[in-house]
N, C-alpha and C positions, 0 to 999 in steps of 0.2 A: 734260637741260640745263636745265629747268623751274626758277625760283626756290624755293627751299624757305620761304621767306615772303616776304610783299609788304605792307608796312604804311606808311601815312602816319606820319611822327615829325618832331619838329622837333629837327633835329642842330646848331643854331647853337651852343648852352650846351657840348656834348659837344666838338665840332671845338674851340672855343677852347681848353677845357680840356686837350685832348690837345696844343694846338699848345705851350700853357706847359709842359705837361710834357716833351716833346720837346725843348724850349729847356732847360730846367734840366738835364734828363739829358745833353745835349750839352756843356753848359758844365761839369757835374762831370766829365765823362769827359776834356774836353778839359785841366782843370786836373790830372786824376790822370795825363795822358801827359804833360805838361809837366814832371812832376816824376819821372817814373819813368824806370827805367834801360832803355835800348833793349832789352836782351834780354827785361826783364819785359813791355814792351809787346808784344813778340812772342807771348807767351805768353796774353795778355789776348784775343786774338781766337780762337776756337775753328775750325778747319779746316772750310770750308764743306762740302765734298764729302764726303758719308758714306760714299764709296768708296773715300777715300784714294788714294794713289798706286798707279799700275798695275806690274804685272810689266814685265819688259824686254822689251818686244815692239818688234820694227823698224817702224817708219814704212813701210808699203805704198805706193808709187804706185798710183794708181788709174788706169783708162783712160777718160780724157775723152773729150768730144764730138768726134767726128772730123769737123770741119767741113771743108769742102772745101780751105783753106788752112792754116788754124793751129788744132792741137788746143787744148782748154781744159785749162789744170793749174793745181789750185787751189793761190793764192798759198802757204798754209801747208804745200804739200809741196816747199818750195824744198829741203830735204834730204828724201832719199828713204831716207837710213840714218839710223840712231840718232845723236844728238849724244853725243858724248862730254863729259867734263868736266876740264879743265887750267886750273883757275883760276890765275891770274896773278897772284902777290900786287901787284905793282907797279902794278895796275890799279885805277883807284878809280871807281865810280861813284856819284853824288851824285842825289837827287831833292829840287824843290823843297819838295815837302810829304811828308809820312810818313803822310798820313791820306787816305780820300775820306769827305766829308761831302757831295757832290753828284755829280749824274750829268747831263750829263757833265763830267768834271774834267780839266782841263790841267795838267800837268806838265812842268816843264823839266829834263829829263835830261842831266845833265853827266857825262864821263868823260874821264880822264886815264890818262897809262902805258901806253898801247898800243904795243909795241915795233915791230910788223910790221905797221902798216896796211895796209890792203886797200880799194880802191874798192868791193869786194863786200862788206864786213864789214857785219854787220845789228845792230840792237838790237831784241830781242824781249822781249815782257810776257808772262808767265805767270800764270794764275789760275785756281786758288789758287796761289799763289805758293809754298807749302810744296812743291807736288808737284816731282816729278823730271824735270828738262828731256829727260833721255834716253828717258823713257817716255811723256810728255804733249805733245802739240802746243800751240803757243803759241798765245795770244790774238790777235796780231799782229805783224808785222815791221815794221820801219820802216829804212830806209838810214843807215849810221852814217857815209856820207862826206859831212860838213858841211864847212864851209869850213875851210881850213888842217888837216883832218883826217891828209891822206897825208904832210904834212911834219911836223905836232907830236905825232902820234899821241894828239891830245886833241879832243873836239868838243862839240857841245851839240844838243839838238833838242826843240820843244816837242811834246807829244804829247797827244792830248786821247783820254779813253777812257770808255767808258759804264760803267755799274754792271752788273758780271758776278756780282754776288753773292758774292764771293770777296775775299782779300786778293789783292795783287800783289806781284809782284817783276819787275824788269828785269834782263836778262843782254845782255852783249856778245857776239855770235858770231862766230866767223871766218867769212870767205867763200873764194870760189876765190881761189887754188887751196890746197888743203889741206896742202900741203908741211909738214914730211916726213911728216906722218901720212894714213892712208886717209881717215879722216873728220873732219867738221866738229866744231868744239869750242865750249863756254863758255869764255870766258876769264876773264869778270868777272861779277859780280853785285851788285845793290844789297841793301840791307835790305828787310823787310816793308814794304809800304804798306797800312795796316790800313783795311778797310772798314768805315765805321761806318753804311751805310744798307744792309746786304746783304740785308733782308728788305723794303726798301721797294717799293711796286708799281712796274712798269716795263713798257713793249713796250704799252701801251693801245690796243687797236683795236677796230673795231667791226664787226659782219657781218650777216645777215639772216637771222631765224630760220626752220625749215623751216615754221611757218605763212604766210611771206613778209610778214607784217606786224610782228611783234615784232622788235625789235631785241637783239642778243648783245654784250656787253659781255666782252672778254678782256684778261687780263694776266698778266705771270709775275712770281713773287716768290719768294724762298727759305723760303717757310712753306707747310704742307701745309694751316694752319687756313684755314677757311672765312671771308671778309672781304665786305664790302659795296660795291654801287654806291649812294652817295647821290644823288639825282636830284630835279629840280623844273623848273619853268617860268620861273623868273628866275636869274639870276646871283647865285650868294653863298649863303650860309647865312642862314637854315635853309633845307635841303633836306626838303622834305616826304614824300617816296618813299623808298623803299630795298629792294634786291634781294640776298638773300645769293647768294654765288657756291659753285659747286662746285669741287672742286679733283682735277687728273689730273696724274700724271708719267709719262712713257717711260723706260726703262731701257736699258741696254746690250744685253741679250738679246733685247730686241726687234728689233733691228736684223736684216736678212738677209744683210749681208756686212761687208767692209773697203771703207774706212777706218772706216765706222761703228760697228762693233763692237770697234775696236782702240785706240790710245791718242789718236786725235783724239775720242774720247767724254769729254765732262766732264758734271758736272751739270747737266742744262737746267732745273733749278728747276721750280716747280709753275707749271701753267696754271690760271688762275682763270676761271671761265667762269658768267655771271651774265645773265639774261633781261630786260628791259624788257618787258613785255607792251602789245601795243596798245591793250588796253582802258584802260591808262592813259596811254601816249603820244600815242594817237591818229593823224591823218594830218595830215601836214603843220605839225606844231607843232614850234616851237625849245624844245630839249631841253637842261638844263644838268646837266653831272655830273662827280663824282670818284670815285676808286675807292679803297680802302683803309681801315684803321683806326687807330685813336689809339695802339694798341702797336706797329705795325709802321710808321706813316707813310701819307701820303696822296699821291696823284698831284695834278697841278695840275688846275684845271677846265677841262673842252671843253664844247663844245657841239655839236648837230647837228641837222638836220630829220627828223623821224619820217617813215618810209616813205610816200610817195603813195599814196591807194588808186587802184585803176583803176576807172573809172565808164564806163557805156555812154552814147554819144552819145543824147542827146534833141533831137527837132525843138523847137527855142524856140518855134515858134506852137503846139504843141501839148502841151496840159499832161498831165503825167504820169496815167496811168491812175486812180490814186488819188484826182485832184483834178478829175475831168473832170465830174461832176455840180457841183461847186461853179461850174467854169467857165461850164459851160452855163447854168446858174441866173444867173449876173451877167451873161450874153450876152444873155439874154433879157430880163433887167432894162435892158438899154441902157446898161450900165456898160463903161468900158474894160477889154478884155481882153485888149490888146497886152503883150506879156511886156515886164518891166522889165528895163532895160541891166543887164547883168552887170559886175561888176568883172574886168578882165582878171586871169588868174593869169601866173605869171612860168611859162617853159617847164621842163620837167622836165630835168634837166642831170645828165650821166653821163660818166664818164671811164673809159676804157680802155688799159691799159700792160702790157706783157709783159716778160720777159727782163729783169728789173732788178739784181739783184745788189746786193752791200754793200761798203762800202769805208770808210776812216779818212779824215777831212778831212786828215790829215797827208800823206798819199799823192798828195792831188790838190791841189795849192796854186798857185793863181791868182797868186801874187805871187812866184815864184820868181826868183832872179837869173840874168840872161842876159847879163851882160858877159862879153867875151872870148869869147864862142860865135860862129861865123858864122851864116847864115841858114840853115834847115832843118837845123841838127846837132842830134842827139838830146840830151836831158839826162835819162838813163836814172835818174839819181838822184832826179828828181822825176817822171818819168814823164810829159815832155811835149815840147814841140818848139819851137825859136824860129821864129816865121814871118815871112816880110816882106810887107808889106803893099801892093807894087807902086809904093810914092811915095818909095821910098828908107828910109822908117823901117822898124821892126821891131814886133812886137806876139809877147809873150812869154806862152804859158800862157794864151791870152785863151778860157778857157772850153771849149776843146777840146783833147782828150787822145787824138790819133791814134797808133795803135802800127804802126810800118811792117812790112811782110811781110819774114819772113826773120830773121836775128839780127844787125842791122849792127854791134854791139859784140863780137860774139863770145863773149858772156858767158849762161852759163845762167841766171841770175837775173834777166837782165834780162825776159824773157817772163813767167817764173813769179812775179815781182814786181809788175810794173805791166801785164800784159797785158788782164786781163780786165774787170774791174768799176769801176775807177776813176771812170767819168764818172757812176756812179749817185749819185755825191754831188751832182749839180746837181739831180736831178730832185726829191726831199724838200721842200726850200725854195720851188721853184715850185709845187707841189701846195698846200701848207700856207700861202703866202702868195697864193695867185691864184685858189684853186678851192675857198676856204671856202664858198659856197653850193653847192656840188655836192649831189645828192641821193643819188649812189650811184659806187662806183668798181669796175671788175673788173680782176683781174690774173690772167690764166690761164695759169699755168706759168712755171717758173724764177726763183722768187722770191729766193731767198738766193744759189743756189749754193754751198749748205753742201757739198754732196757727202759728207757724213759728217762733218764737222767742226762740233761743235756750238755752237761759238761764233761762228761765221758767222751762224747763226739768231738768236742775240742781238743782235748788232751789226746786223742788218737790222732786227730790230724796234724797236729803239733809234733807229736811224737815222730810221724813218719812223713815228714815235709821233706827232709833232705833224701829219701828214698823216692816218694812219688812224685817228686820233681823232677826226677831224671828219666822216665820212661812213661809212655803212656799206661795207666791202668785201668782196666776193663774188671767191673764187679758185677757180682750177682747177688743175689738175695738170700738169706738164710731165714732159720726159724727165728732169731733174737734180732732182725729186723722186720719180720712180717706178721708174724702170728699171733691172733687174739680173737675171741669170739665176737661172732657177728659180721666180719669183715670178708667173708668168701673164701678163705683159705681151706686147704684139703683136709684139714685135721680136726676145725670146729663145726658142729653141727652132723657129723656122720656117726657119732656113737654115743648113746644114751648114757652110759656110765661115764664116760669122760666129760661128756657135758653136765652133768650133774655134780661133777666133782669141781666144776669151774671153768673145764675147757682148757686149750692150750692156749697161755698167755705169755709166750717166750719173749715177745717184742716189746713187753711192760707196757702196752697202751700205743706204740709208736706207730705200727701197721704201715711201715715204709715210707712214711713221711719224712722224718730227718734223713734218711739215707739217700730217697730219691732228689733231695734237695741240695745235698751236699755233693754228691757223686752223679755225675753227668752217666746215665744209662738208657739209651733209647730202647723202646720194644721193637717189634718186628716191622711195624710201619713207621719208623723212624722217629716216634713223638716219645716224650719221656711220660710215663704213666706209671703211678706209684704201684697199680697192682698187676701191673703186666710187664714182668720183667725178665725175658728171654728174648735172646737175639743171635744174629750169626755174622760173621764177617771172616774174611779173608785178608791174609798177611804174611808176605814172603810165600813159602812153599806149603803153608798150613793154611787148612779151613777150619775155623772154630764154631762152636755151637754152643751157647750158654742154655742151661735148661734151669728152669724154676720149678723146684721139687715141691714147693709150697702151694702150689697151684695144680690144678688137675691136669693129667698129661695122657689120658686113655686116647685111644683112635678115634674117637669121636668128638673129642675136645678142642677147640682153638688151639692151644698149644703142642696136641698129640698132631693133629694135622698139619701145622705148620711144621712141626720138627720133619714129617715125612716128606714133603714137599722139598723142603731146604735140602735135605739129605740126598735127595734124589737129584738135584739139580748141581752137584758139586762135579766139577769137570778136574778129573786126577791128573790130565796132563798139565793143569795149570797150577794146581794144589793137591801134590802127590800124598798129602797127608791131612788126615781129619782127626781133630783132639775136640772131643766133648768134655764140659765143665758142668758138673751138679753140685749143689751144696751137700744132700743127703747122699748117704751111700746107696750106690746101686748095686754093687756085690762085694761083700765083706761078712766074714762070720763075725757075730756078736752074742753077747749073753742076754741082750735086751729083747725081751719078750712079749713087751708089753704090745696089746693091740693097738691098732692103728697108727700111733705115732712112735712106737718101738722100732728099733733097726730094723728087726727082722720083717717086720709088717711093712715097713716101708721100702726095705730090698725088693719083697716079692712083687709090691705093688709095679716097682721100677720095670723090673725085670720084663713083667707082662708086657707092659708099655714100650719097652725099648729094645730088649735083647733081641729079638729076631730083625727089627730094624736096623739094628747095628751090625748085626753079623755081616762079614763081608766088608763093610762100608765105615767102616770107623777103626782106627788105629789104638788110640788111647782113651779111655774114661776116668776123670781125675775129679775126686770128689772130698769133701772132709766132712764135718758134722762129728765123727768118731775123733777125739782127740790124740792121734797116733799117726804112725807112718805104716804103710805096708804096700806090698805089689803082688799081684797075680801072676799066674801064668797067663800066656796066650789062651782065654778060656772061652767055651761054649756050653751052656747046659751044665755049668759047675763041674767040666771034664777038659783037661787040659788038651789043646790040640797041638802043643809041641812041650815038650820037657820041662817041669817046672825050673830044672836047674838053667834053663838055656839064658844066656845074658845076649845072645846074638840071633837073631829070627830074620830069616830072607822071605820075603814075598809073605807077610802075615795074612792069615784069613777070618781070625778072631780078635777081638779088641783085648788088651792088657787093661785091669783095674789098678789106679792108684789112690791110695788112702793118703792125703795129705793134709790132716787135719791137725799138724802138730807145730802151728806157727807159735802158739803162746798160752792159747787159753788150757785150763787145768785139765789133765790127764785123765781120761774117762774110764780107763782099766776095765774095760768091756771085753778083752778078748776071751774067747775059750780055752781051756786048759791045754787043749792040744788043737792046733790049727790043723784046717783041712787040707788035703794034699794040691789043691790047686792054688794055694798061696805058696809062693814063692819067696817071700820074705816079709818079716814082719816085727815092728818094734814099739812097743806101748810106751815107752819113756825116752823120748828122745824130742828135741825142738828143732824146728828147721825147715826146709821148703824144697820143692823138687826145681831142678833147672833142664831144660829142654834144648838142645841145638839141631838145628834140620837144614837139610841141603834137598836138593831136588832127588837125591838118590837113598839118603839115611835121616833118620832121626834118633838122636840119644837122649835119654832120660837120666839123669843123677840126682839122686836124693843127698842135700847138702844138711850138714849139722851145723847149727849154730853153738853149740855146746862144747865148751873146752873139754868136758868130761861127757863120756857116751854110757849109758846104760840099757841094757837090753834086758826086759821083764825085770826091772828093778836092780839088776846086778851089774857092778861096773865090770866092763869087759876090756874096754882101750881107753886111749886118749887121742883124741883129734884136735887139730887146730880149728878155730871157728871157720867154717867155710871147707870142711874137709867133707869128699866122697864118701857115703856109707852105703850105699847100694846104686847099683847102674844097670841098665839094659839099652840094647840098640837094636833097632829095625831097619831093614833094608830092602830096597824094591828094585827089581831089574826087569 
């Protein structure tokens, strides 16, 4: 992952010529398309997937995360059986445009002629559109139950789609019940939508290189050819530096099980990786960059602040050793030797969020129609609820998408379509708009919830590009990236009853392969290894330790030995604050009492492995897995060493544990009825993230809401703007 070359070069003229060439090419292609027969147009675009269509394999349901109340079911598993194809010639599907020339693109999909419309009918989109829908999972589903659909058999929906590197085809699929046939069927399909930007770079994001100072730039495209990161220290061309990328791609046979190695696998594109070395970008400098080349296209320009170096505290009244002779000479000569006033530096700012997920904007619609519905009645076609505001009025879908327990409509599709990740749509714009000055972000586990469905990784990467391209993102591994029987995780092969029931299959057969190929995350030896996902690094005044909770961490394990050695090496004069990030919860109350993989069992294991190790040496432990927000007091052995109500603690002696699993995945509802006294704050139904600001003397944690409406324990309490602070605590060290 080092650049093949790194040279200063004026790219302004090259970029201008490339843009002109692209414009001419597009105009010529557009004129050609307008005058060509539709069947000819379809042949102009080569099928993107080199593997073609798959064999007639049944779409097998996976075993999702068995949360205490509601299991996770991937939305694309709405059909657990193969789709039949029974095209009804009376059904017509029209698209507002038959080309994709920008990402994302919004299409108006209109259909007519449905003889037996159902509230559960769906519109699906497949990419590559040439693939057989009976053997390949769709890119995404949308409800076909638009206004008057049930009475007219006609409908329309606006659909926003990212560039998935292939042509598109929209299909109408019948919903429950399937009478008189045993399986669901495709009833109608559109003509192909041709992708004119299939090789353009996408999913741009940053990471921290193994040397802890250089920055990794990664993106996905549909070409294996190496391309460039062009960058400099001012906005716009010419960019005076360039770094060449390496490319890599994973394949179906690298997956460890289903559904990842079956029909849910589509061509993932090539991941490009380039390194911007610290020798060039320095520390704390604003760097402007874009990726791509003239042949395949460029990304838009982004910028970030290069990683802050960690420097030891120097007594301001005492000069550095290298200058003490000069200081003494000046003092003897009677000159003023008092230290010059220093310019205050802004705090080091970093973000942490876990359990995100991916979704389409059209699945989470804040402007849905609420007329003719009573208060608190579910609107399953929009995945939201009409809420009363207590004053006689009503507020519909106001930035909050609660999914009730049970299945109130008695419809299978309700939970599978809308249960789990629609709220993730709220996080990306808040991060991109309000956190542009962050120095770092950490996302430890359960990134996309792809569970073997390749397209979900692509949706996730596109959805968060505008945020993840603005600051280095350090990732960790969660159960939905890692766990699967026979692969060495800590949850399979250790409990006979659990193994007999099929084991823990939360990764859907991915076993870290897509994750480690798409997101650079070196292990403790600096190498990227899919099954070794723990690391440490220092930045600014903070030392970070990333723990892999899906791997053994006891005192004799490689991870346990590494963690103890790493923590013992921390120099608090250089990095006065230590923050540990894990995926699963180390200390938080839960009603999940399942053996081995349940919240309480995992917490007990992690406390044995780490609590004494962390005592007096770690300031914050931040985790997710439980999809909620919470904060403990400064606690040891489940006893507060400072009052739970304290929001300012001087010279802390025990860690504060932060639950930050509320970034977008469905709420887990596993809080006990009464929280223990070592819990300082808890909110089960809130979406957001946590923000830290650190200096050499203080570190402040703030819980940030991304909800216009905020609910505590399911009851509306207050209204905050997106980006508002819900909870805070500050530590100081003197």
